[in-house]
C-alpha positions as a printed NumPy array, in Angstrom:
array([[  9.196, -54.548, -52.829],
       [ 10.025, -54.961, -49.221],
       [  8.485, -52.508, -46.898],
       [ 10.956, -50.502, -44.907],
       [  9.884, -49.569, -41.469],
       [ 11.338, -46.311, -40.315],
       [ 11.759, -45.844, -36.612],
       [ 11.406, -42.332, -35.363],
       [ 14.192, -41.161, -33.189],
       [ 13.125, -40.365, -29.658],
       [ 14.599, -37.142, -28.405],
       [ 14.636, -36.847, -24.65 ],
       [ 13.508, -33.432, -23.42 ],
       [ 16.413, -31.2  , -22.711],
       [ 16.777, -29.725, -19.282],
       [ 16.952, -25.98 , -19.35 ],
       [ 19.7  , -25.547, -16.783],
       [ 19.676, -21.775, -17.122],
       [ 16.004, -21.561, -16.182],
       [ 16.4  , -23.833, -13.166],
       [ 19.512, -21.95 , -12.081],
       [ 17.596, -18.668, -12.088],
       [ 14.654, -20.238, -10.251],
       [ 16.928, -21.805,  -7.641],
       [ 18.825, -18.564,  -7.16 ],
       [ 15.59 , -16.647,  -6.671],
       [ 14.307, -19.179,  -4.145],
       [ 17.565, -19.162,  -2.177],
       [ 17.779, -15.374,  -2.1  ],
       [ 14.138, -15.098,  -1.013],
       [ 14.708, -17.713,   1.681],
       [ 17.75 , -15.952,   3.135],
       [ 16.167, -12.505,   2.951],
       [ 12.609, -13.319,   4.051],
       [ 12.099, -16.838,   5.383],
       [ 15.224, -17.316,   7.509],
       [ 14.892, -13.99 ,   9.41 ],
       [ 11.189, -14.636,  10.072],
       [ 11.878, -18.15 ,  11.352],
       [ 14.695, -16.838,  13.546],
       [ 12.412, -14.18 ,  15.024],
       [  9.774, -16.748,  15.974],
       [ 12.378, -19.147,  17.367],
       [ 13.879, -16.436,  19.567],
       [ 10.454, -15.167,  20.625],
       [  9.434, -18.597,  21.915],
       [ 12.895, -19.767,  23.033],
       [ 11.884, -19.542,  26.71 ],
       [  8.467, -21.051,  26.168],
       [  5.087, -19.748,  25.211],
       [  4.17 , -18.303,  28.614],
       [  6.888, -15.586,  28.667],
       [  5.846, -14.594,  25.145],
       [  2.217, -14.304,  26.239],
       [  3.26 , -12.28 ,  29.278],
       [  5.125,  -9.862,  27.029],
       [  2.055,  -9.519,  24.842],
       [  0.001,  -8.722,  27.943],
       [  2.396,  -5.966,  29.02 ],
       [  0.622,  -2.562,  29.167],
       [  3.247,  -0.897,  26.992],
       [  2.898,  -3.636,  24.388],
       [ -0.889,  -3.405,  24.414],
       [ -0.706,   0.372,  24.063],
       [  1.667,   0.076,  21.091],
       [ -0.584,  -2.495,  19.408],
       [ -3.707,  -0.434,  19.999],
       [ -2.016,   2.738,  18.727],
       [ -0.857,   0.955,  15.575],
       [ -4.301,  -0.504,  14.899],
       [ -6.017,   2.833,  15.523],
       [ -3.688,   4.703,  13.147],
       [ -4.217,   2.06 ,  10.454],
       [ -8.002,   2.152,  10.911],
       [ -7.978,   5.918,  10.354],
       [ -5.348,   6.069,   7.625],
       [ -6.694,   3.354,   5.332],
       [-10.235,   4.785,   4.881],
       [ -8.861,   8.315,   4.413],
       [ -6.449,   7.213,   1.71 ],
       [ -9.082,   4.947,   0.186],
       [-11.453,   7.864,  -0.41 ],
       [ -8.64 ,  10.239,  -1.362],
       [ -7.09 ,   7.717,  -3.751],
       [-10.327,   6.917,  -5.579],
       [-11.247,  10.594,  -5.978],
       [ -7.783,  11.607,  -7.167],
       [ -7.514,   8.66 ,  -9.565],
       [-10.923,   9.546, -10.993],
       [ -9.843,  13.167, -11.398],
       [ -6.593,  12.507, -13.26 ],
       [ -7.983,   9.73 , -15.484],
       [-11.317,  11.244, -16.473],
       [-10.43 ,  14.929, -16.891],
       [ -7.722,  16.891, -18.678],
       [ -6.776,  20.08 , -16.867],
       [ -3.707,  22.311, -16.527],
       [ -1.281,  20.928, -13.975],
       [ -2.417,  17.321, -14.317],
       [  1.093,  15.975, -14.874],
       [  2.425,  18.184, -12.09 ],
       [ -0.164,  16.71 ,  -9.735],
       [  0.91 ,  13.177, -10.642],
       [  4.534,  14.15 , -10.073],
       [  3.808,  15.703,  -6.684],
       [  1.99 ,  12.532,  -5.737],
       [  5.291,  10.646,  -5.823],
       [  6.939,  12.919,  -3.251],
       [  6.088,  10.608,  -0.302],
       [  8.039,   7.853,  -2.065],
       [ 11.151,  10.033,  -2.192],
       [ 10.89 ,  11.79 ,   1.174],
       [ 11.956,   9.991,   4.333],
       [  9.232,   9.616,   6.99 ],
       [ 11.647,  11.316,   9.4  ],
       [ 11.791,  14.364,   7.135],
       [  8.011,  14.327,   6.765],
       [  7.631,  14.222,  10.541],
       [ 10.052,  17.131,  10.901],
       [  8.068,  19.208,   8.392],
       [  4.825,  18.595,  10.259],
       [  6.577,  19.366,  13.542],
       [  7.808,  22.703,  12.209],
       [  4.353,  23.565,  10.891],
       [  2.136,  22.341,  13.736],
       [  4.653,  22.67 ,  16.586],
       [  4.684,  25.379,  19.234],
       [  6.883,  27.634,  17.091],
       [  5.065,  26.902,  13.835],
       [  2.468,  29.013,  12.014],
       [ -0.412,  27.156,  13.681],
       [  1.354,  26.325,  16.935],
       [  0.17 ,  29.385,  18.848],
       [ -3.436,  28.987,  17.775],
       [ -3.402,  25.286,  18.683],
       [ -1.921,  26.03 ,  22.107],
       [ -4.552,  28.693,  22.777],
       [ -7.335,  26.226,  22.033],
       [ -5.602,  23.396,  23.922],
       [ -5.308,  21.257,  20.794],
       [ -2.305,  18.964,  20.685],
       [ -1.323,  17.533,  17.319],
       [  2.379,  16.952,  17.61 ],
       [  3.619,  14.298,  20.068],
       [  0.114,  12.806,  20.018],
       [ -1.847,  10.415,  17.842],
       [ -3.231,  13.127,  15.493],
       [  0.318,  13.979,  14.424],
       [  1.076,  10.304,  13.83 ],
       [ -2.049,  10.014,  11.7  ],
       [ -1.081,  13.071,   9.629],
       [  2.399,  11.754,   8.895],
       [  1.092,   8.257,   8.148],
       [ -1.528,   9.62 ,   5.751],
       [  1.219,  11.569,   3.986],
       [  3.608,   8.644,   3.525],
       [  0.845,   6.242,   2.425],
       [ -1.24 ,   8.491,   0.171],
       [  0.271,   7.416,  -3.201],
       [ -0.422,   3.675,  -2.944],
       [ -4.123,   3.57 ,  -3.818],
       [ -3.789,   6.219,  -6.531],
       [ -0.802,   4.551,  -8.177],
       [ -2.644,   1.221,  -8.286],
       [ -5.833,   2.706,  -9.74 ],
       [ -4.503,   5.146, -12.354],
       [ -3.005,   2.573, -14.801],
       [ -6.099,   0.36 , -14.588],
       [ -8.537,   3.224, -15.131],
       [ -6.477,   4.627, -18.012],
       [ -6.365,   1.246, -19.767],
       [-10.124,   0.746, -19.414],
       [-11.069,   4.194, -20.63 ],
       [-14.34 ,   5.962, -19.933],
       [-16.596,   4.322, -22.547],
       [-18.48 ,   2.138, -20.069],
       [-18.986,   5.057, -17.688],
       [-20.323,   7.236, -20.497],
       [-22.66 ,   4.455, -21.618],
       [-23.998,   4.093, -18.076],
       [-24.69 ,   7.833, -17.891],
       [-26.471,   7.773, -21.259],
       [-28.647,   4.922, -19.993],
       [-29.764,   7.082, -17.082],
       [-27.518,   5.925, -14.256],
       [-26.68 ,   8.387, -11.522],
       [-23.118,   9.126, -10.494],
       [-23.279,   6.739,  -7.546],
       [-24.937,   3.996,  -9.608],
       [-22.283,   4.359, -12.306],
       [-19.484,   4.081,  -9.768],
       [-21.015,   1.186,  -7.847],
       [-22.124,  -0.948, -10.811],
       [-19.61 ,  -0.053, -13.524],
       [-16.443,   1.564, -12.19 ],
       [-15.994,  -0.307,  -8.917],
       [-16.228,  -3.843, -10.394],
       [-13.533,  -2.918, -12.917],
       [-11.111,  -1.5  , -10.357],
       [-11.845,  -3.728,  -7.367],
       [ -8.617,  -5.759,  -7.543],
       [ -6.389,  -2.733,  -8.054],
       [ -8.235,  -1.025,  -5.207],
       [ -7.682,  -4.061,  -2.989],
       [ -3.951,  -4.082,  -3.769],
       [ -3.715,  -0.386,  -2.93 ],
       [ -5.539,  -0.872,   0.363],
       [ -3.279,  -3.792,   1.322],
       [ -0.135,  -1.768,   0.567],
       [ -1.5  ,   1.235,   2.454],
       [ -2.352,  -0.873,   5.484],
       [  1.054,  -2.577,   5.477],
       [  2.899,   0.733,   5.307],
       [  0.672,   2.311,   7.972],
       [  1.286,  -0.575,  10.373],
       [  5.017,  -0.41 ,   9.758],
       [  5.384,   3.309,  10.408],
       [  4.525,   3.496,  14.108],
       [  4.263,  -0.197,  14.949]])
């Protein structure tokens, strides 16, 4: 009996045009929204050469604006870092009345315009506000000064760290923390050796978002 050799049919891989269309569309949209404006800004900034750009950076008003932005960010980020970790620990490790209300109130800075937030602080800490007279008597200026900018920036950036930490801490649970306590670890040791390694990336993301928003507010 003659042996019949069967040749397997070679099927060329099919090109998923739909996938590549979506990828190309995403790249083009991102380029026109992000890349092109950034390139245009740099081109216009250095259109007259690098020396005029450096002279503008050395302008006293420019230096003051940069220093003010950096100072506000340096104050805001640590404040929201501590506040975010404490609040995330509170809402993920304890059940108490008003817990859901607290999480809801935490989202208010996302919905309120920074202009409205500044107006509220102005009405409260201004000369005609409840604390305005007392502040004027003690020669303490909050509004139209850097303390007022810090207050408003802390308000508009406070949810970022908390919102990054809460889902991570809820998914991990409290079993490792409880085990550390049973093994004799103190509160600080438990946080430093157990909790912090588990939340470090979420904490980093929250800090980056907080810093970016703080720089953008009064930059």
